[in-house]
N, C-alpha and C positions, 0 to 999 in steps of 0.2 A: 817380821822385819816393820814397826813401823820412825818412817819415814827416813831409812836409811835400811841403802842394802846393797853389801859391799860381795867383789868378788873374795871367795872364799883365800887367793891368798897374800892377802892385804890381814887376811886373818889369823894365819898361821895356817890352815888349814890344805893338802890338799885334794878329799872330796866331804858332801857332807855325804851326815851317818844313813847309812842303808835304812830306808823304807821311815824317816822322820821326817812328817810332813812339814810342813809351810805356810804361813802369809805372810803380803808384801801389804804394804799400805802405803801407800803415795798421793801426795797431791800435785797437779798437773803438769801446772806449771812452780811443783817446786821448786826454788835456787840450785839448790844442792841438786839435786834428784840427775842420773846419769845412767842410764837408756841403758845403756852398753853394759853398765852390772849389775842396772836388770836383768836383764836377758842370760846372761855370765852367771845368776844365783839360782834364778830361774829354770836355764840349763843343767845345775848341779842336784838340786835336788830331784828334777825326775831322769835325771841318769841313774841315781838313786832308790829310781823307781816307789819315789814319794808323790803322795796329791801336794799339789802347789794350785792354795787360789792368793789372786795379784788381785789388788785394787785399787782402779786410780779416782780419788778424789777430787771434783772440780774446786778449784783454788790458788794461793801461790807459799799460802805459809807452809813451812818445815813445818814447824813442831805449830800441827792445827789446833791438835788436841788442849792444847798448854791452855787455858783463860791466863793466865798470871802473864802471859803476850798477850796485850788487846791488837796487835800488828797482824796476827800472825789467829790466832782463837777463830776455829768457828764450828760456832757451837752444835753444827746437824750436821756437821761430818766427823765431829768430835763424837757426839753418838751414836751414829750410824760407826762409827770405824770402831766405838766397844764394845757396841750389841756383838758387832761378827767377830773381832776377840775374842768375850765370854764367851761366846758360840761353839767355837771352833776348842778353848779348853774343855765345852761341856758335852761335848758328845763323842768322847774314847777318841779323839781324832792324836791322841800320844802315840794312840797302841798300835799302826804304820797307816800305811798306805790304804787307800780308796775305792 
């Protein structure tokens, strides 16, 4: 989840799929950040027996990975985020909880 972690009921789901790991990435001062939503998703992922990695980045850009938005873009944070996402995708994270 990049710059967005919505409660599952807002997405029409009642629970997180069993054993499916997740990552959450947010800027600490993202104007759209809702900690209670992040916590709800984190609880759902963990309740499903899955591994969760949550990352907070300094800054305030909601879409800090988007280079076409110069007021929000943060090259260093974007590079770190994509490194983490690619590692997550390439290490068998999709195979189940660790």
